Every structure is written in C-alpha cells, then in structure tokens.
N, C-alpha and C positions, 0 to 999 in steps of 0.2 A: 479576483485574481490575486495570487500571492506574489509579492515582490521579494527580492533578495534581502532586503532589510528586515523583513518580518521574521519572527521567531517560530516559524512553522516549516515542516517538511511536507511535501506532497507525496502521497502514497496511492498507487493504483492497484486494483485487483490483479492485473497481469503480473505484477512483481512476485506473486505467490502461486501462480498457475503452473501445475505440474506438466500440463500438456504443451507448454510454451518453452522454447529453448532460451538460453541466455542471450543469444543473438537477436531474438525476437522480442525481448523485453523482461524476461524473468530476472529477478534480482537476488533471490535466495537460492542456496544450494538445493539440489533435487531432493535430498533427504528431508528437508523442511517444507517443501512445496506440497500443495494440496490440489485436488481436482475441483474445478469450478468455484474458486473463492468468490465470495460476495462482499459488497461494501458493508453490509450489515454485520457479517461475521468479523470483518476486519475492525469495524467500529467497536464491537463488543470486546475484542482482544485488546485494542488500544485503550479502551476505558479501564479494563482490568489492570493494565500496566500504569495507569495514572498519566496518560499522555494527552489528556484533554482534547480528544478528537472532534473534528467538525466534518460533517458529511456534506458533500456537494454532488448531488445526483446528476446534474446537467453537464458533466465534464467527460472527456475521453482522453485516452493515451494517444500521443501523436503517431505511434506505429499502428493504431487501430481506430482510425477516425469513424469507421462505419459502426463501431460498437460503443454506445454511450453507457459505459459501465459505471461511471461516476468516479469520485476520488475522495480520499480522506486527508484532512490536514491534521498533523500531529505536532506536539511541542518538540523543539530541538533540545532534548535533554542529554543526548549523546550523539555519536556519529550516526548517520542515516543507516548505514549498513548494519550496525549493531542493533539499532531499534527494529529494523525489518526482520532480523533473525529472531529477536525476542517476540515480536508479533507472530511470526511463523510458528514458533514453538507452542504458542497458545492456541493457534488455529488447529 
C-alpha cells in the first residue's frame, strides 16, 4: 500500500478509458483517452517516460471493485495530472 509520504502516484487503467466518463473515474481528456487500456500498456508508456513504474496486479479502483484491473505506481516527477496526460499521449 502506498502512503502519502512515499514519492509515488497511483495510476489506474480507468483513468485512460475512453468508454468511462469523468464522473465515473476517467482522469484524462477524451482526446487522449483510449479504448480498453491495460496495465501492461500503461507500464510500457511510463517506462518510456522514465517514471520507474511498479505494477500491482492485485488492486482495483474504488469505483470498480468488481474489476481487478491492477494499478501502476509512478514517480512523482511533476503534477499527477501532467504525468497522466504524458502517459496518455504515449498510449
């Protein structure tokens, strides 16, 4: 579990999912969103940006507890929103 003191952000696939509304959990603008984002594709994108990602497959987003999509931990090198958009552009 990541605590506030650690230098990592938590990133879920739902943040990039084109089929999910902002109210339901998407965090990037629709023009950067993709269909069916996977933790593996997000992991690759974060690696290419030098964010030292860590994959946690056993996790789920609180708005979707029935879907165990996993999550990625990335370094806090900028604001979370800016990093999410950078990852989305690579996806």
